[in-house]
C-alpha positions in Angstrom: -0.1 -66.1 80.4 -3.2 -64.6 82.2 -4.7 -61.3 81.7 -4.0 -58.9 84.6 -4.3 -55.3 85.4 -1.5 -54.4 82.9 -3.1 -56.3 80.1 -6.1 -55.6 77.9 -7.5 -56.8 74.7 -7.0 -54.3 71.8 -8.9 -54.2 68.5 -7.1 -53.2 65.3 -8.8 -52.4 62.1 -7.4 -54.2 59.0 -8.0 -53.3 55.4 -11.0 -54.1 53.3 -13.4 -54.2 56.3 -11.5 -56.8 58.2 -11.8 -57.1 62.0 -8.7 -58.1 63.8 -8.6 -59.0 67.5 -5.6 -59.8 69.5 -3.8 -59.7 72.9 -1.5 -56.8 73.3 0.5 -55.3 76.2 -0.9 -52.1 77.6 2.2 -50.2 76.7 2.4 -51.5 73.1 -0.5 -49.7 71.4 1.9 -48.6 68.6 3.1 -52.1 67.8 2.8 -52.7 64.1 0.3 -55.1 62.7 2.0 -58.0 61.0 2.1 -57.0 57.3 1.0 -60.4 56.1 -2.3 -59.9 58.0 -3.1 -57.1 55.6 -2.3 -58.8 52.3 -2.7 -62.0 50.4 0.3 -63.8 52.1 -0.9 -64.9 55.5 2.2 -66.8 56.6 3.2 -64.3 59.4 -0.1 -64.2 61.2 -0.1 -63.8 64.9 -2.5 -65.0 67.5 -5.4 -63.0 66.1 -8.8 -63.4 64.6 -9.4 -61.9 61.1 -12.9 -61.8 59.7 -13.1 -60.7 56.1 -16.1 -59.2 54.4 -16.9 -62.5 52.7 -17.1 -64.3 56.2 -13.8 -66.1 56.0 -12.3 -66.3 59.5 -8.5 -66.5 59.9 -7.2 -67.7 63.3 -3.5 -67.8 64.2 -2.0 -70.7 66.0 0.7 -69.2 68.3 2.6 -72.2 69.4 4.8 -74.3 67.1 3.1 -77.6 66.1 5.6 -80.5 66.4 2.9 -83.0 65.8 1.1 -82.3 69.0 -2.0 -80.9 67.3 -1.9 -77.4 68.9 -2.4 -75.8 65.5 -5.9 -77.3 65.7 -6.6 -77.1 69.4 -5.6 -73.5 70.1 -7.6 -72.0 67.3 -10.6 -74.0 68.3 -10.5 -72.4 71.8 -10.8 -69.0 70.1 -13.3 -70.2 67.5 -15.7 -71.6 70.1 -15.8 -68.4 72.1 -16.3 -66.5 68.8 -19.1 -68.8 67.8 -17.4 -69.1 64.4 -18.3 -71.6 61.7 -15.4 -74.0 61.9 -15.9 -74.8 58.2 -15.2 -71.2 57.4 -12.1 -71.0 59.6 -8.6 -71.1 58.2 -5.7 -71.6 60.6 -2.4 -70.0 60.0 0.8 -70.8 61.8 2.2 -67.6 63.3 5.7 -66.5 63.4 7.6 -65.0 66.3 5.8 -62.0 67.8 8.3 -59.5 69.2 8.3 -55.7 69.7 10.9 -53.2 70.7 10.6 -51.7 74.2 13.7 -49.5 74.7 15.9 -52.1 73.2 14.2 -55.0 75.1 11.9 -57.6 73.6 8.2 -57.5 74.3 6.4 -60.7 73.3 3.3 -59.9 71.4 1.7 -63.3 71.7 2.9 -64.3 75.2 3.4 -68.1 75.3 5.2 -69.5 72.3 6.5 -72.9 73.2 5.6 -76.2 71.6 5.9 -79.8 72.6 6.3 -79.2 76.3 2.8 -80.1 77.4 2.0 -76.5 78.4 0.4 -75.1 75.2 -3.3 -75.7 76.1 -3.0 -74.9 79.9 -1.3 -71.6 79.0 -3.9 -70.8 76.4 -7.0 -71.8 78.2 -7.8 -68.4 79.7 -6.3 -65.7 77.4 -7.3 -67.3 74.1 -10.9 -67.7 75.3 -10.7 -64.0 76.1 -9.7 -63.3 72.5 -12.7 -65.1 71.1 -15.0 -63.6 73.7 -14.0 -60.0 72.8 -14.4 -60.6 69.1 -17.9 -62.0 69.7 -18.8 -59.0 72.0 -17.7 -56.5 69.3 -19.8 -58.2 66.7 -22.8 -58.2 69.0 -22.4 -54.5 69.5 -22.2 -53.8 65.8 -25.3 -56.0 65.2 -27.2 -54.3 68.0 -26.8 -51.0 66.2 -27.8 -52.3 62.8 -30.7 -54.4 64.0 -32.0 -52.0 66.6 -32.0 -54.7 69.3 -30.1 -54.7 72.6 -26.9 -56.7 72.4 -27.9 -58.9 75.3 -31.0 -60.1 73.4 -28.9 -61.2 70.5 -27.2 -64.6 70.1 -24.4 -65.9 67.9 -24.3 -69.1 66.0 -21.9 -70.4 63.3 -20.7 -67.0 62.1 -24.0 -65.3 62.3 -25.7 -62.9 64.8 -29.4 -63.7 65.3 -32.1 -61.5 66.6 -35.1 -62.7 68.6 -37.4 -62.1 65.6 -35.2 -64.2 63.4 -33.3 -61.5 61.5 -29.7 -62.3 60.8 -26.4 -60.6 60.2 -23.3 -62.5 59.1 -20.0 -61.8 60.8 -18.6 -60.8 57.4 -21.2 -58.1 57.0 -20.6 -56.8 60.5 -16.8 -56.9 60.4 -16.2 -53.3 59.3 -18.6 -51.8 61.8 -17.4 -54.0 64.6 -13.8 -52.8 64.1 -15.0 -49.2 65.0 -16.7 -50.2 68.3 -15.1 -48.8 71.4 -13.4 -51.3 73.7 -15.3 -52.4 76.7 -14.2 -51.1 80.1 -13.8 -54.7 81.2 -13.0 -57.9 79.4 -16.3 -59.6 78.3 -17.2 -62.8 80.1 -16.4 -66.0 78.5 -18.9 -68.7 77.8 -20.3 -71.2 80.2 -19.1 -74.7 79.5 -22.7 -75.7 78.7 -22.5 -73.4 75.7 -19.4 -74.9 74.1 -19.9 -75.9 70.5 -16.4 -76.9 69.5 -14.5 -77.5 72.7 -14.9 -81.1 73.7 -15.9 -82.2 70.2 -13.5 -84.1 67.9 -11.8 -82.4 65.0 -9.3 -83.6 62.5 -5.9 -82.0 62.3 -6.1 -78.8 60.2 -2.9 -79.8 58.4 -3.9 -83.4 57.8 -4.8 -83.1 54.2 -1.6 -81.2 53.3 0.5 -83.8 55.2 -1.0 -86.9 53.6 -0.9 -85.3 50.1 2.7 -84.1 50.5 1.7 -80.5 50.3 2.7 -79.6 53.8 5.9 -77.4 53.9 8.4 -77.8 56.6 11.3 -75.5 57.3 13.6 -77.9 55.4 11.5 -77.4 52.3 12.0 -73.6 52.2 14.3 -71.9 49.7 15.6 -68.5 48.8 16.9 -68.1 45.2 20.3 -66.9 46.1 20.8 -68.8 49.3 24.0 -70.9 49.7 23.6 -74.5 51.0 25.8 -75.2 54.1 26.6 -78.7 55.4 28.8 -79.5 58.3 31.4 -81.8 59.7 31.5 -81.6 63.5 34.4 -82.8 65.6 33.8 -86.3 66.8 34.8 -85.2 70.3 32.5 -82.5 71.8 35.5 -80.9 73.5 38.1 -81.6 70.8 39.8 -79.2 68.4 40.7 -79.0 64.7 44.4 -80.0 64.3 44.7 -79.8 60.5 42.6 -78.9 57.5 43.2 -79.1 53.8 40.4 -77.5 51.8 42.0 -77.6 48.3 40.0 -80.6 47.0 36.8 -79.3 48.5 37.1 -75.9 47.0 37.9 -77.5 43.6 34.5 -79.1 43.6 32.2 -77.4 41.2 29.7 -75.3 43.0 31.6 -75.0 46.3 31.9 -71.4 47.3 33.6 -71.3 50.7 34.8 -73.5 53.6 34.4 -72.0 57.1 35.5 -73.1 60.5 33.0 -72.8 63.5 33.7 -72.9 67.2 31.5 -72.7 70.3 31.4 -69.3 71.9 33.1 -69.4 75.3 30.7 -68.6 78.2 27.5 -69.4 76.3 25.3 -72.1 77.7 24.7 -75.3 75.8 22.0 -75.0 73.3 22.7 -71.3 72.5 26.0 -71.7 70.6 27.7 -74.1 68.2 27.5 -77.6 69.7 31.1 -78.6 68.9 34.0 -77.4 66.7 32.9 -77.8 63.1 33.8 -77.2 59.4 31.1 -75.9 57.1 31.1 -76.3 53.3 29.0 -73.7 51.5 27.9 -74.3 47.9 25.3 -73.3 45.4 23.3 -76.5 45.9 23.1 -79.5 48.2 24.8 -82.0 46.0 27.9 -79.7 45.6 28.0 -79.0 49.3 27.9 -82.8 50.1 30.6 -83.6 47.5 32.7 -80.8 48.9 32.3 -82.1 52.4 33.4 -85.5 51.3 36.6 -84.0 49.8 37.7 -82.2 53.0 40.9 -83.5 54.6 40.5 -83.0 58.3 42.4 -84.1 61.4 40.7 -83.6 64.7 42.5 -83.6 68.1 40.6 -85.2 71.0 39.9 -83.2 74.1 39.9 -84.3 77.8 36.9 -86.6 77.1 38.8 -88.9 74.7 38.7 -91.9 77.1 35.0 -91.5 78.1 32.6 -94.3 77.4 29.0 -95.1 78.1 30.0 -98.4 79.7 32.6 -96.6 81.9 30.0 -94.2 83.1 27.6 -97.0 84.0 30.4 -98.8 86.0 31.1 -95.5 87.8 27.4 -95.1 88.6 27.2 -98.7 90.0 30.3 -98.0 92.1 28.7 -94.8 93.5 25.6 -96.8 94.5 27.7 -99.5 96.1 29.5 -97.0 98.2 28.5 -94.7 101.1 29.1 -91.3 99.6 26.7 -88.6 100.4 24.3 -87.7 97.6 24.7 -84.5 95.5 21.1 -83.6 96.4 18.7 -85.2 98.9 15.6 -84.5 96.9 13.0 -85.6 99.5 13.2 -87.1 103.0 9.9 -88.0 104.7 9.8 -89.8 108.0 12.9 -91.9 108.9 13.8 -94.6 106.4 16.6 -95.9 108.6 14.3 -96.4 111.6 11.6 -98.0 109.4 14.2 -100.5 108.2 14.5 -101.9 111.8 10.8 -102.8 111.7 10.9 -104.5 108.4 9.4 -107.9 107.7 10.7 -107.8 104.2 13.4 -105.7 102.5 13.5 -105.6 98.7 16.1 -104.1 96.4 16.6 -103.8 92.7 18.7 -101.8 90.3 17.5 -100.5 87.0 19.7 -99.3 84.2 18.7 -97.1 81.2 20.7 -96.0 78.2 21.6 -92.7 76.7 19.0 -91.8 74.0 18.9 -89.6 70.9 16.0 -87.5 69.8 16.1 -89.0 66.3 13.7 -86.4 64.8 12.4 -87.1 61.3 13.4 -83.6 60.1 17.1 -83.1 60.9 18.3 -79.8 62.1 18.1 -77.0 59.6 17.7 -73.2 59.3 17.2 -70.7 56.5 18.6 -67.3 57.3 18.8 -64.0 55.4 20.7 -61.1 57.0 20.3 -57.6 55.8 21.7 -54.4 57.2 18.7 -53.7 59.4 16.9 -57.0 59.4 17.2 -60.8 60.0 14.7 -63.1 58.4 14.7 -66.8 59.4 12.7 -69.9 58.8 13.4 -72.3 61.7 11.9 -75.6 62.9 11.9 -74.6 66.6 9.9 -75.5 69.6 10.8 -72.1 71.3 10.9 -69.1 68.9 11.8 -66.7 71.7 14.9 -68.7 72.5 15.8 -68.7 68.8 15.3 -64.9 68.7 17.8 -64.6 71.7 20.5 -66.4 69.7 19.9 -64.2 66.6 19.8 -61.0 68.6 23.1 -61.8 70.4 24.9 -62.6 67.2 23.6 -59.7 65.1 22.9 -56.9 67.7 19.7 -56.1 65.9 16.8 -54.5 67.7 14.0 -56.9 68.8 11.5 -56.0 66.0 14.2 -56.3 63.3 14.3 -60.0 63.7 11.6 -62.0 61.9 11.3 -65.7 62.6 8.8 -68.0 60.7 8.0 -71.4 62.2 6.3 -73.8 59.8 5.0 -77.2 61.1 7.9 -78.9 62.7 9.0 -82.4 61.7 9.4 -83.7 65.3 10.9 -82.0 68.3 11.0 -84.3 71.4 12.9 -81.5 73.2 15.8 -81.3 70.6 14.4 -78.1 69.2 14.3 -76.3 72.5 18.0 -75.8 71.7 19.3 -73.6 69.0 22.9 -74.4 68.3 22.0 -74.9 64.6 20.5 -71.5 64.5 23.7 -70.0 65.8 25.6 -71.9 63.1 23.4 -70.6 60.3 23.6 -67.0 61.5 27.4 -67.1 61.8 27.7 -68.6 58.3 25.4 -66.0 56.8 27.5 -63.2 58.4 30.7 -64.8 57.1 29.5 -65.0 53.4 27.2 -62.0 53.3 24.5 -64.0 51.6 21.5 -66.0 52.7 22.3 -69.5 54.0 20.3 -72.7 54.1 21.9 -74.9 56.7 21.3 -78.6 56.5 22.4 -81.2 59.0 22.9 -84.7 57.5 21.5 -87.6 59.4 24.9 -88.8 60.6 25.5 -85.3 62.1 22.1 -85.3 63.7 22.8 -88.6 65.5 26.4 -88.0 66.3 26.0 -84.5 67.7 22.7 -84.4 69.7 21.9 -83.1 73.1 21.2 -86.6 74.4 19.1 -88.0 77.2 21.6 -89.1 79.7 21.9 -92.7 80.8 21.0 -93.4 84.4 21.1 -96.0 87.1 18.4 -96.3 89.8 18.8 -98.3 93.0 15.5 -98.8 94.8 14.9 -100.3 98.2 11.5 -101.0 99.8 10.6 -101.8 103.4 7.4 -103.9 104.0 6.0 -104.5 107.5 4.3 -107.6 108.9 0.9 -106.4 107.7 2.2 -106.2 104.1 2.2 -102.4 104.2 4.9 -100.5 102.3 6.3 -98.4 105.1 9.7 -97.4 103.6 11.0 -96.4 100.2 14.6 -95.3 99.3 15.4 -94.3 95.8 19.0 -93.4 94.7 19.7 -92.3 91.2 22.9 -91.5 89.3 22.9 -89.5 86.1 24.6 -86.7 84.3 22.2 -83.7 84.6 20.6 -82.3 81.5 20.9 -78.9 83.2 24.7 -78.9 83.3 26.5 -76.1 81.5 23.2 -74.3 80.9 23.3 -71.7 83.7 21.4 -73.9 86.1 22.5 -73.4 89.8 24.3 -76.5 91.2 21.6 -77.1 93.8 18.9 -77.3 91.1 20.6 -79.7 88.6 18.6 -82.6 90.0 15.4 -81.1 88.6 16.0 -82.4 85.1 16.5 -85.9 86.6 13.9 -86.4 89.3 10.6 -85.0 90.7 10.2 -84.6 94.4 6.5 -85.4 94.0 6.8 -88.5 91.8 5.2 -91.8 92.9 5.1 -93.1 95.5 6.0 -89.8 97.3 3.4 -88.9 99.8 2.0 -92.4 99.9 4.8 -94.0 102.0 5.4 -92.6 105.5 9.2 -93.1 105.2 10.4 -91.9 101.8 13.8 -90.8 100.7 15.0 -89.8 97.3 18.7 -89.1 96.5 20.4 -87.9 93.4 24.1 -88.3 92.6 25.6 -86.1 89.9 27.8 -87.6 87.2 30.2 -85.7 85.1 30.2 -86.2 81.3 31.5 -84.2 78.3 28.6 -85.6 76.2 26.0 -82.9 75.4 22.7 -83.3 77.2 19.5 -81.5 76.9 15.7 -81.7 77.2 14.0 -84.9 76.1 10.4 -85.9 75.7 8.8 -87.0 78.9 11.9 -86.4 81.1 12.3 -86.8 84.0 9.2 -88.9 84.2 10.2 -91.3 81.5 13.2 -92.8 83.2 11.8 -92.7 86.8 8.5 -94.3 86.0 10.2 -97.3 84.4 12.2 -97.9 87.6 9.4 -97.1 90.1 6.5 -99.0 88.4 8.7 -102.0 87.6 9.8 -102.2 91.2 6.3 -102.0 92.5 5.5 -104.9 90.3 8.4 -106.8 91.9 7.1 -106.0 95.3 3.7 -107.5 94.4 5.5 -110.6 93.1 7.5 -111.0 96.3 4.3 -110.6 98.3 2.6 -113.2 96.0 -0.3 -111.0 95.3 -2.2 -109.3 92.4 -0.1 -106.3 91.2 -3.3 -104.3 90.8 -4.2 -105.0 94.5 -0.7 -104.0 95.5 -0.9 -100.7 93.7 -4.4 -99.9 95.0 -3.2 -100.6 98.6 -0.2 -98.3 98.2 -2.4 -95.6 96.8 -5.0 -95.9 99.6 -8.4 -94.4 99.7 -9.4 -91.6 97.3 -8.3 -88.2 98.6 -6.5 -85.1 97.7 -2.9 -85.4 98.9 -0.6 -82.4 99.2 2.9 -83.4 98.0 4.7 -80.1 98.8 6.1 -77.5 96.4 2.5 -76.5 95.5 1.8 -79.9 93.9 -0.9 -82.4 94.9 -2.1 -85.9 94.1 -5.7 -86.7 93.5 -5.6 -90.4 94.5 -9.1 -91.0 93.4 -8.4 -89.9 89.8 -5.2 -92.0 89.7 -7.0 -95.1 91.0 -9.7 -94.5 88.4 -7.4 -94.6 85.4 -5.7 -97.6 86.8 -8.9 -99.5 87.3 -10.2 -98.4 83.8 -7.2 -100.0 82.0 -7.4 -103.1 84.2 -11.0 -103.6 83.3 -10.4 -102.9 79.6 -7.7 -105.6 79.4 -9.7 -108.0 81.5 -7.1 -108.0 84.3 -9.1 -110.5 86.4 -7.4 -113.2 84.2 -3.9 -111.9 84.9 -2.7 -115.0 86.7 -4.1 -117.5 84.3 -3.8 -115.8 80.9 -1.7 -117.6 78.3 -0.2 -114.2 77.5 1.5 -111.8 79.8 -0.4 -108.9 81.3 1.2 -105.8 82.8 0.1 -102.6 84.5 1.6 -99.2 85.3 0.4 -95.7 86.2 1.8 -92.2 86.8 0.8 -88.6 87.3 2.2 -85.5 85.7 1.3 -82.0 86.8 -2.3 -82.6 87.6 -2.9 -85.2 84.8 -3.2 -88.9 85.4 -2.4 -91.9 83.1 -2.3 -95.7 83.3 -1.3 -98.4 80.8 -2.3 -102.0 80.5 -0.3 -104.2 78.1 -0.8 -107.8 76.8 2.2 -109.5 75.2 3.0 -113.0 73.9 6.5 -114.5 73.6 6.8 -116.7 70.5 10.3 -118.1 70.6 12.6 -115.0 70.4 9.8 -112.8 69.0 7.9 -110.5 71.4 4.4 -109.8 70.2 2.6 -106.8 71.7 -1.0 -108.0 71.4 -2.9 -105.2 73.1 -2.3 -101.8 74.7 -4.9 -99.8 76.6 -4.3 -96.4 78.0 -6.6 -94.3 80.3 -6.0 -90.6 80.8 -7.6 -87.9 83.0 -6.5 -84.4 81.8 -9.5 -82.4 83.0 -11.5 -80.7 80.2 -10.6 -81.9 76.7 -10.4 -79.4 73.9 -10.1 -81.8 71.0 -10.8 -85.4 71.9 -9.6 -86.7 68.5 -6.3 -84.8 68.8 -5.9 -86.0 72.3 -6.4 -89.6 71.4 -3.7 -89.2 68.6 -1.3 -87.7 71.1 -1.8 -90.5 73.6 -1.5 -93.2 71.0 1.5 -91.6 69.5 3.3 -91.1 72.8 2.5 -94.7 73.8 4.1 -96.0 70.6 7.1 -93.7 71.0 7.7 -94.9 74.6 7.3 -98.6 73.6 9.8 -98.0 70.7 12.3 -96.3 73.0 12.0 -99.2 75.4 12.5 -102.0 72.9 15.7 -101.3 70.9 17.5 -98.0 70.7 20.5 -96.9 72.8 23.3 -94.3 72.3 26.7 -95.7 73.2 30.0 -94.0 73.0 33.6 -95.3 73.2 36.8 -93.3 73.4 34.7 -90.2 73.6 32.9 -90.8 70.3 29.3 -91.7 69.6 28.9 -95.0 67.9 25.5 -94.5 66.3 25.1 -92.6 63.0 21.6 -93.3 61.7 18.5 -95.4 62.1 20.4 -98.5 61.0 22.3 -98.6 64.3 19.7 -96.7 66.3 16.7 -98.9 65.4 13.2 -97.6 66.2 10.5 -100.2 66.4 8.9 -101.4 63.2 5.2 -101.5 62.6 5.2 -105.3 63.1 6.7 -104.9 66.6 4.1 -102.5 67.8 0.4 -103.0 68.6 -2.0 -102.5 65.7 -4.0 -100.2 67.9 -3.8 -98.3 71.2 -7.1 -98.2 73.0 -7.4 -94.7 74.5 -9.9 -94.2 77.4 -10.5 -90.5 78.1 -12.0 -89.6 81.5 -14.5 -86.7 81.0 -13.8 -83.8 83.3 -14.6 -80.1 83.8 -11.4 -79.0 85.5 -9.0 -76.7 83.6 -7.1 -78.6 80.9 -3.7 -80.2 81.6 -1.0 -80.8 79.1 -0.8 -84.1 77.4 1.9 -84.0 74.7 4.0 -86.6 76.6 1.6 -87.7 79.3 1.5 -91.3 77.9 5.2 -91.7 77.8 6.1 -92.7 81.5 3.8 -95.6 82.1 4.0 -97.4 78.8 7.5 -99.0 79.1 7.0 -100.3 82.7 3.6 -101.8 81.8 5.4 -103.5 78.9 8.2 -104.8 81.1 5.7 -106.1 83.7 3.8 -107.9 80.9 7.0 -109.5 79.6 7.8 -110.8 83.1 4.5 -112.6 83.2 5.0 -114.0 79.7 8.6 -115.1 80.3 9.3 -115.2 84.0 12.2 -112.8 83.2 12.4 -109.5 85.0 14.0 -106.9 82.7 15.8 -104.3 84.7 17.9 -102.9 81.9 16.9 -101.2 78.7 16.8 -101.6 75.8 14.4 -104.4 76.6 14.8 -106.8 73.7 18.6 -107.0 74.0 18.3 -107.7 77.7 15.5 -110.2 77.3 17.4 -112.2 74.7 20.4 -112.2 77.0 18.4 -113.5 80.0 16.2 -116.1 78.3 
């Protein structure tokens, strides 16, 4: 969101001499101030600055924090422009900001989306404006009090300072500053040389609460009269309920009601009930679970009853073995067919990757209270505005009558961009006329996810007599995550591939095809997609090319990249080859790549680029019998200007470990239309002993506008691992999960 002609910064006076600054739409001057901003309960604080008379500064974090650190980074952008004393800043997670505009929603805070990598890029301009305006108003108030021109004053750590040394604290100026007329134009933001907080490390504002167990997640919230609801979903996503006997369940002490739920016809996936279900509502969680165990249900399978993950893979392999035209030709540079006639070498490999679950630590849940003219929810969501759309459709309430609070979220990974569980909670609250606390159990969370689809990649490379890569043909088969979500048929490929992904633009003859696969299994957004699956195939294959050419894989990559330059890739995207080469060289140097051929351990490299950000991984592994030991991992990143280096390092290390874990063990399989995994026992994430003790993060300093980084380290970690495994074992793993395939091939 950027300030334009129709946007301006508005100052609102709070009580007790508080100064409140926020971003408002030009036609929303009468929008009410969040009540919590004026009292002692600051839960529902928007993207505003509050300065109390005692100097305490409250700053709202507008995007949901799913562990990405935005609750720290976004407020620091404001605080730096404000010249606030960070020790006197208190950060408050905001709720949904929505106003009524003739029955249509107007979003008070603009961007409210977490875990997608866009929080800081979207905030960089307008949140600096928020802080700059607050500082300007304080300077005007100080100028009047001190009798000095505002342009001769300076701000530092919550204080305005005059040339003669006189000082006025922000707290003492707040009341006067709230009466200053708005400037005709937005005040200028700071020069980068004046930053005091941006670019300096800061711990997570919620860290103490988290490690001491005081942090409250949505699943911790209660209402005294709320009923607890637990669910049993149909094991077939397109099945139906054939028979139900609720007698024993209703006889359970504490059970109040049993209700059937069905998806709403015509509603896209993620906006309605995920599958037919039966809900048990009780006075407490134990009673609800006991009641659920006593239900007698018979489910009737739907058309997908014979679908299996192995069958879909066989179908994908058959498609790639045939000559059928692709569903979408994503990119076609030069002429791959003509280039093939000039080939000195032709290489081909097929890579297979499994279906994956989100496996969030906090399962799906929602607390909802419906009154005649108001809906109040506590939801662990990555997209509050999408949650609002579900509630509004089901209740018919006006936009401002829907209040959504978003505490810190216990993991998202894309799962909480969907709101089927919100629809379930609202429907149940309507049915019983009481508040409802919906809780998904772990088995429901695994068995009824919006999964990352399995996929098969077939890659072909053409190398000429000068060892130059002159042709590249990638064919991919998958079930699109965009299916049944209102996405046009000709755009379904966008959740599966990127037209600008490596090595697009670097090879004169480049072709990328996507083949759509039908599946009844629910699919949806997943952390790092589509880069996660594509980078594994592409960067593993480039390593294979290097092996076939009998040369250093780093040398092969650098030759493919070519000289540093800015390369237009089409669609408004570009590749800064110099920046990509740099992060690749940095990790190579850090892991002492010059010893790659003679090291007793295996060394592997991989690199990638995502929306103007650049990343590379180097991994060192050792194979001890049937045990794989990841000795070292180094990751270099270039994201432009860094707001919080410590938070960024945490994100990169965490995403690296997440990607390694996903590569090593887990897979979702289904047979006869039913998912086979029901918990962490049969969907094993990597243990601490299987992962490196440390991830060395190398951050390239930069002065460009910041890029997102929440999943930046996901794509290149797994191929770097697989490439290292190849050098340690002489086994090329082309199928994930890696450990299962490695043990099969050894």
